C-alpha positions as CSV (number, residue, x, y, z in Angstrom):
1,M,15.2,6.6,-9.5
2,S,11.4,7.1,-9.2
3,Q,9.4,4.4,-7.6
4,I,5.7,3.5,-8.2
5,H,3.9,1.6,-5.5
6,F,0.6,-0.1,-6.3
7,I,-1.3,-1.0,-3.1
8,G,-3.7,-3.8,-3.9
9,G,-5.1,-7.1,-2.7
10,E,-8.5,-6.8,-4.5
11,K,-10.6,-7.6,-1.4
12,G,-12.1,-4.8,0.6
13,G,-11.4,-4.4,4.3
14,V,-8.0,-6.1,4.4
15,G,-6.0,-3.0,5.2
16,K,-4.9,-1.6,1.8
17,S,-5.6,2.0,2.8
18,L,-3.9,1.5,6.2
19,L,-0.7,0.4,4.4
20,A,-1.1,3.4,2.0
21,R,-1.2,5.7,5.0
22,V,1.8,4.0,6.6
23,L,3.8,4.4,3.4
24,A,2.8,8.0,3.1
25,Q,4.0,8.7,6.6
26,H,7.2,6.7,6.0
27,F,8.0,8.9,3.0
28,I,7.2,12.1,5.0
29,D,9.4,11.0,7.9
30,H,12.3,10.2,5.5
31,H,11.9,13.5,3.7
32,Q,11.1,11.7,0.4
33,P,8.9,13.6,-2.0
34,F,5.8,11.7,-3.1
35,I,2.4,12.0,-4.6
36,G,-0.5,9.7,-3.7
37,F,-3.3,8.7,-6.1
38,D,-6.6,7.6,-4.5
39,T,-8.8,5.4,-6.7
40,D,-11.6,5.0,-4.1
41,R,-14.6,7.0,-5.1
42,S,-16.4,7.0,-1.8
43,H,-14.0,7.1,1.1
44,G,-10.4,7.4,-0.1
45,A,-8.0,7.3,2.8
46,L,-5.2,9.2,1.2
47,L,-7.5,12.1,0.4
48,R,-8.9,12.1,3.9
49,Y,-5.7,11.8,5.9
50,Y,-2.9,13.1,3.5
51,A,-4.9,15.5,1.4
52,D,-1.9,17.8,0.8
53,F,0.0,15.0,-0.9
54,A,-2.9,13.2,-2.7
55,A,-5.1,13.5,-5.8
56,P,-8.2,11.6,-6.8
57,M,-7.9,9.1,-9.6
58,P,-11.1,7.2,-10.4
59,L,-10.4,4.3,-12.8
60,D,-13.2,5.3,-15.1
61,A,-11.3,5.2,-18.4
62,D,-8.6,3.1,-20.1
63,H,-6.1,5.9,-19.8
64,S,-6.8,6.7,-16.1
65,L,-3.6,5.0,-14.8
66,D,-1.5,6.8,-17.4
67,R,-1.1,9.6,-14.9
68,V,1.0,7.3,-12.7
69,I,3.8,7.0,-15.2
70,E,3.5,10.7,-16.1
71,A,3.9,11.7,-12.5
72,A,7.0,9.5,-12.1
73,V,8.6,11.0,-15.3
74,E,7.7,14.6,-14.3
75,Q,9.7,14.4,-11.0
76,P,12.1,11.4,-11.1
77,E,13.1,11.8,-7.5
78,R,9.4,11.5,-6.4
79,R,7.7,8.3,-5.1
80,V,4.3,7.6,-6.5
81,L,1.8,5.8,-4.3
82,V,-1.4,4.3,-5.8
83,D,-4.1,3.2,-3.3
84,L,-6.2,0.7,-5.3
85,A,-9.8,0.4,-4.3
86,A,-11.4,-3.1,-4.0
87,Q,-12.1,-4.9,-7.2
88,T,-9.8,-2.8,-9.4
89,Q,-7.1,-5.4,-10.0
90,T,-8.6,-6.2,-13.4
91,D,-8.2,-2.5,-14.3
92,L,-4.6,-2.6,-13.3
93,V,-3.8,-5.8,-15.2
94,R,-5.6,-4.6,-18.3
95,W,-3.7,-1.3,-18.2
96,L,-0.4,-3.1,-17.8
97,D,-1.2,-5.4,-20.7
98,E,-2.5,-2.7,-23.1
99,T,0.2,-0.1,-22.5
100,G,3.2,-2.3,-21.9
101,A,3.7,-0.1,-18.9
102,G,6.2,-2.4,-17.3
103,D,8.5,-2.2,-20.3
104,V,8.0,1.6,-20.5
105,A,8.9,2.0,-16.8
106,A,12.0,-0.1,-17.2
107,E,13.2,2.0,-20.2
108,L,12.6,5.2,-18.1
109,G,14.4,3.8,-15.0
110,V,11.1,3.7,-13.0
111,A,10.8,0.9,-10.5
112,L,7.3,-0.7,-10.1
113,T,6.2,-2.6,-7.1
114,Y,2.8,-4.3,-6.3
115,W,1.9,-4.7,-2.6
116,H,-0.6,-7.5,-2.1
117,V,-2.3,-6.8,1.2
118,M,-4.1,-9.7,2.9
119,D,-5.7,-10.7,6.1
120,N,-5.6,-14.2,7.5
121,G,-8.8,-15.4,5.7
122,R,-9.3,-17.8,2.9
123,D,-10.1,-15.1,0.3
124,G,-6.8,-13.4,0.7
125,T,-5.0,-16.6,0.0
126,F,-7.1,-17.3,-3.0
127,L,-6.5,-13.8,-4.4
128,L,-2.8,-14.2,-3.9
129,G,-2.9,-17.4,-6.0
130,R,-4.9,-15.6,-8.7
131,W,-2.3,-12.8,-8.8
132,L,0.6,-15.2,-9.1
133,D,-1.2,-17.0,-11.9
134,G,-1.9,-13.8,-13.8
135,P,0.1,-11.5,-16.0
136,G,0.5,-9.0,-13.1
137,A,2.9,-11.5,-11.5
138,R,5.7,-10.0,-13.6
139,L,5.7,-7.0,-11.3
140,P,8.0,-7.1,-8.3
141,L,5.8,-8.2,-5.4
142,V,5.6,-7.5,-1.7
143,V,3.2,-9.8,0.2
144,V,1.8,-7.8,3.2
145,L,0.6,-9.9,6.1
146,N,-1.7,-7.6,7.9
147,E,-1.7,-8.8,11.5
148,V,-4.0,-5.9,12.4
149,R,-6.7,-8.0,10.7
150,G,-5.5,-11.4,12.2
151,E,-2.3,-12.7,13.6
152,R,-2.3,-16.3,12.3
153,F,-1.9,-17.1,8.6
154,D,-2.3,-20.9,8.8
155,I,-4.4,-21.0,5.6
156,L,-1.7,-19.1,3.6
157,H,1.1,-21.3,4.9
158,A,-0.7,-24.5,4.3
159,S,-1.5,-23.4,0.7
160,G,2.2,-23.2,-0.3
161,L,1.5,-20.0,-2.1
162,L,3.8,-17.9,0.1
163,D,6.7,-20.3,-0.6
164,R,5.9,-20.0,-4.3
165,A,5.8,-16.2,-4.1
166,L,9.2,-16.2,-2.3
167,A,10.7,-18.5,-4.9
168,Q,9.6,-16.1,-7.6
169,G,11.4,-13.2,-5.8
170,A,8.6,-11.8,-3.7
171,R,9.3,-10.1,-0.4
172,V,7.2,-10.1,2.8
173,L,6.1,-7.2,5.1
174,H,4.6,-8.0,8.4
175,L,2.2,-5.2,9.4
176,R,2.3,-6.0,13.1
177,K,-0.6,-6.1,15.4
178,M,-1.3,-2.8,17.1
179,P,-3.8,-1.7,19.8
180,E,-7.2,-1.3,18.2
181,L,-8.5,1.6,20.2
182,P,-5.8,4.2,19.3
183,L,-6.3,3.4,15.6
184,Q,-10.0,3.8,16.0
185,K,-9.4,7.2,17.6
186,I,-7.1,8.3,14.8
187,D,-9.7,7.3,12.2
188,A,-12.5,9.1,14.1
189,D,-10.4,12.3,14.3
190,G,-9.6,12.0,10.6
191,A,-6.0,12.6,11.5
192,S,-2.8,11.7,9.7
193,F,-0.3,9.7,11.7
194,W,1.8,12.8,12.1
195,A,-1.1,14.7,13.6
196,A,-1.9,11.8,15.8
197,L,1.5,11.9,17.4
198,H,1.4,15.6,18.3
199,P,-0.6,16.8,21.4
200,G,-3.6,19.0,20.7
201,T,-4.1,17.7,17.1
202,S,-5.9,14.4,18.0
203,S,-7.8,12.8,20.8
204,L,-5.0,10.4,21.7
205,K,-3.7,10.3,25.2
206,L,0.0,10.3,26.0
207,L,0.6,6.5,26.1
208,D,-1.7,5.9,23.1
209,R,0.6,8.3,21.2
210,Q,3.6,6.3,22.4
211,R,2.0,3.0,21.2
212,I,1.4,4.4,17.8
213,K,4.8,5.9,17.6
214,L,6.5,2.6,18.4
215,W,4.3,0.8,16.0
216,L,5.2,3.2,13.2
217,Q,8.9,3.1,14.1
218,R,8.9,-0.7,13.9
219,T,7.0,-0.8,10.6
220,S,9.3,1.9,9.2
221,A,12.3,-0.2,10.1
222,E,10.8,-3.1,8.1
223,L,10.2,-0.8,5.1
224,D,13.8,0.3,5.3
225,A,14.9,-3.3,5.2
226,L,12.8,-3.7,2.0
227,G,14.6,-0.8,0.5
228,V,11.5,1.5,0.4
C-alpha cells in the first residue's frame, strides 16, 4: 500500500526539512522506493540533498497538491514524501477540504500521515492546538518533538495538548539531540546523509561520521516502531 507523508508544522526553522531528509534516507536504507515533493521555493532541502529522488512542487494553484495522489496511484509500492514549506498549512487544509482527498485516498488504499514538527517554543504548542482544532486533524498524526531544536518540552506538556493528541490516536517521534557541528558540516557540504557517512564525499571526520551514523540508526529504529 502506498503511503503519503506530509511534513508540516507551519512555523519556519523547527526542523521540517531535517525530518524530510531523515525520512528520505530511511526509505533509501530500507530499499523502499519513494518520491519527494519540495514546496519550498527558495531553499528546498529535498531538492538540495536528495535531488535524484525529488521534484519541485510550488503551491501556486488549487490543483498543485493533486500530483501527490497521482504519484501514489502511479506506483502503489512507492512512498510519497511532501516537505511543506512554512505557512502552507492553509493550502493543505483547503486542498483536503475541496477535493475530499482523504476519502479518495482511503478508496484507493493510500495511507495519509501528517507529521507535525515542533521545537520546544510556545509557537509550536499553539500551532499543534490549531491543527487539532481544524479539519486537518482527521489525518493520522505524528507529533515530532525535535530535540535538535530544544530538549525540554515543558510548555507542550503543561498545555495538555500532547495528551489530547495521543487520546485522538496520534503517535510521537522523538528526533533526538545530535551534535550540532557535524550537522553544520553536512549542510555546508550540501551532502545527503548517505554521502556524509562515506569518506571522501563530505568534510566529516571519522568520529563525526560515527556520531551521525548512530543518530540515524536510532532515529530509524523509532521510525520502524511507528511502522514507517
